C-alpha positions as protocol buffer text, in pm:
chain_id: "A"
residue {
  index: 1
  type: MET
  ca { x: 10072 y: 9045 z: 9339 }
}
residue {
  index: 2
  type: ALA
  ca { x: 10161 y: 9404 z: 9252 }
}
residue {
  index: 3
  type: THR
  ca { x: 10009 y: 9689 z: 9060 }
}
residue {
  index: 4
  type: ARG
  ca { x: 10115 y: 10041 z: 8979 }
}
residue {
  index: 5
  type: ALA
  ca { x: 9959 y: 10309 z: 9201 }
}
residue {
  index: 6
  type: THR
  ca { x: 9694 y: 10496 z: 9003 }
}
residue {
  index: 7
  type: SER
  ca { x: 9509 y: 10667 z: 9289 }
}
residue {
  index: 8
  type: PHE
  ca { x: 9556 y: 10815 z: 9635 }
}
residue {
  index: 9
  type: ASN
  ca { x: 9266 y: 10604 z: 9763 }
}
residue {
  index: 10
  type: TYR
  ca { x: 9267 y: 10226 z: 9795 }
}
residue {
  index: 11
  type: SER
  ca { x: 9042 y: 9974 z: 9961 }
}
residue {
  index: 12
  type: VAL
  ca { x: 9148 y: 9619 z: 10051 }
}
residue {
  index: 13
  type: THR
  ca { x: 8963 y: 9326 z: 10203 }
}
residue {
  index: 14
  type: THR
  ca { x: 9136 y: 9009 z: 10313 }
}
residue {
  index: 15
  type: GLN
  ca { x: 9106 y: 8723 z: 10560 }
}
residue {
  index: 16
  type: LEU
  ca { x: 9380 y: 8506 z: 10703 }
}
residue {
  index: 17
  type: THR
  ca { x: 9459 y: 8267 z: 10984 }
}
residue {
  index: 18
  type: PHE
  ca { x: 9816 y: 8297 z: 11109 }
}
residue {
  index: 19
  type: LYS
  ca { x: 9979 y: 8184 z: 11433 }
}
residue {
  index: 20
  type: PRO
  ca { x: 10348 y: 8281 z: 11427 }
}
residue {
  index: 21
  type: THR
  ca { x: 10589 y: 8084 z: 11645 }
}
residue {
  index: 22
  type: HIS
  ca { x: 10884 y: 8324 z: 11606 }
}
residue {
  index: 23
  type: TYR
  ca { x: 10907 y: 8704 z: 11594 }
}
residue {
  index: 24
  type: SER
  ca { x: 11055 y: 8692 z: 11243 }
}
residue {
  index: 25
  type: GLN
  ca { x: 10741 y: 8529 z: 11100 }
}
residue {
  index: 26
  type: THR
  ca { x: 10496 y: 8779 z: 10952 }
}
residue {
  index: 27
  type: ALA
  ca { x: 10192 y: 8775 z: 10725 }
}
residue {
  index: 28
  type: GLY
  ca { x: 10030 y: 9085 z: 10588 }
}
residue {
  index: 29
  type: LEU
  ca { x: 9977 y: 9337 z: 10315 }
}
residue {
  index: 30
  type: GLY
  ca { x: 10220 y: 9593 z: 10178 }
}
residue {
  index: 31
  type: LEU
  ca { x: 10170 y: 9910 z: 9976 }
}
residue {
  index: 32
  type: TYR
  ca { x: 10490 y: 10032 z: 9810 }
}
residue {
  index: 33
  type: TYR
  ca { x: 10536 y: 10371 z: 9646 }
}
residue {
  index: 34
  type: ASP
  ca { x: 10916 y: 10393 z: 9658 }
}
residue {
  index: 35
  type: SER
  ca { x: 11197 y: 10303 z: 9899 }
}
residue {
  index: 36
  type: ASN
  ca { x: 11121 y: 10607 z: 10116 }
}
residue {
  index: 37
  type: ASN
  ca { x: 10741 y: 10575 z: 10122 }
}
residue {
  index: 38
  type: TRP
  ca { x: 10563 y: 10247 z: 10193 }
}
residue {
  index: 39
  type: VAL
  ca { x: 10328 y: 10078 z: 10439 }
}
residue {
  index: 40
  type: TYR
  ca { x: 10328 y: 9717 z: 10565 }
}
residue {
  index: 41
  type: LEU
  ca { x: 10031 y: 9601 z: 10776 }
}
residue {
  index: 42
  type: HIS
  ca { x: 10107 y: 9261 z: 10925 }
}
residue {
  index: 43
  type: LEU
  ca { x: 10051 y: 9005 z: 11197 }
}
residue {
  index: 44
  type: THR
  ca { x: 10352 y: 8889 z: 11397 }
}
residue {
  index: 45
  type: GLN
  ca { x: 10443 y: 8740 z: 11734 }
}
residue {
  index: 46
  type: ALA
  ca { x: 10437 y: 8981 z: 12030 }
}
residue {
  index: 47
  type: GLU
  ca { x: 10780 y: 9078 z: 12164 }
}
residue {
  index: 48
  type: ASN
  ca { x: 10701 y: 8906 z: 12496 }
}
residue {
  index: 49
  type: GLU
  ca { x: 10585 y: 8595 z: 12300 }
}
residue {
  index: 50
  type: SER
  ca { x: 10239 y: 8622 z: 12463 }
}
residue {
  index: 51
  type: GLY
  ca { x: 10047 y: 8596 z: 12137 }
}
residue {
  index: 52
  type: THR
  ca { x: 9990 y: 8758 z: 11801 }
}
residue {
  index: 53
  type: VAL
  ca { x: 9984 y: 9135 z: 11745 }
}
residue {
  index: 54
  type: LEU
  ca { x: 9890 y: 9356 z: 11452 }
}
residue {
  index: 55
  type: LYS
  ca { x: 10164 y: 9599 z: 11344 }
}
residue {
  index: 56
  type: LEU
  ca { x: 10166 y: 9883 z: 11098 }
}
residue {
  index: 57
  type: LEU
  ca { x: 10518 y: 9949 z: 10976 }
}
residue {
  index: 58
  type: GLN
  ca { x: 10556 y: 10264 z: 10769 }
}
residue {
  index: 59
  type: ALA
  ca { x: 10825 y: 10461 z: 10593 }
}
residue {
  index: 60
  type: LYS
  ca { x: 10728 y: 10824 z: 10540 }
}
residue {
  index: 61
  type: LEU
  ca { x: 10981 y: 11039 z: 10358 }
}
residue {
  index: 62
  type: GLY
  ca { x: 11247 y: 10789 z: 10465 }
}
residue {
  index: 63
  type: GLU
  ca { x: 11153 y: 10789 z: 10836 }
}
residue {
  index: 64
  type: ARG
  ca { x: 11055 y: 10445 z: 10969 }
}
residue {
  index: 65
  type: ILE
  ca { x: 10750 y: 10446 z: 11199 }
}
residue {
  index: 66
  type: ASP
  ca { x: 10635 y: 10132 z: 11384 }
}
residue {
  index: 67
  type: HIS
  ca { x: 10282 y: 10116 z: 11528 }
}
residue {
  index: 68
  type: VAL
  ca { x: 10179 y: 9815 z: 11741 }
}
residue {
  index: 69
  type: PHE
  ca { x: 9816 y: 9719 z: 11813 }
}
residue {
  index: 70
  type: THR
  ca { x: 9777 y: 9455 z: 12085 }
}
């Protein structure tokens, strides 16, 4: 689902159950402004395969920033 951005403030509520078995599997929510400015909040497998982690992947003025929450 997609919608055009009409505000600087958004609120989202969701619930999911997800147990990835490979690092390439992700499930989450993305907010896209343009190719240089977007945010993707998602669950994925930890790099050491020890479980699931929450990641916030962001592009800000074309710079990619990856935040990991264990």
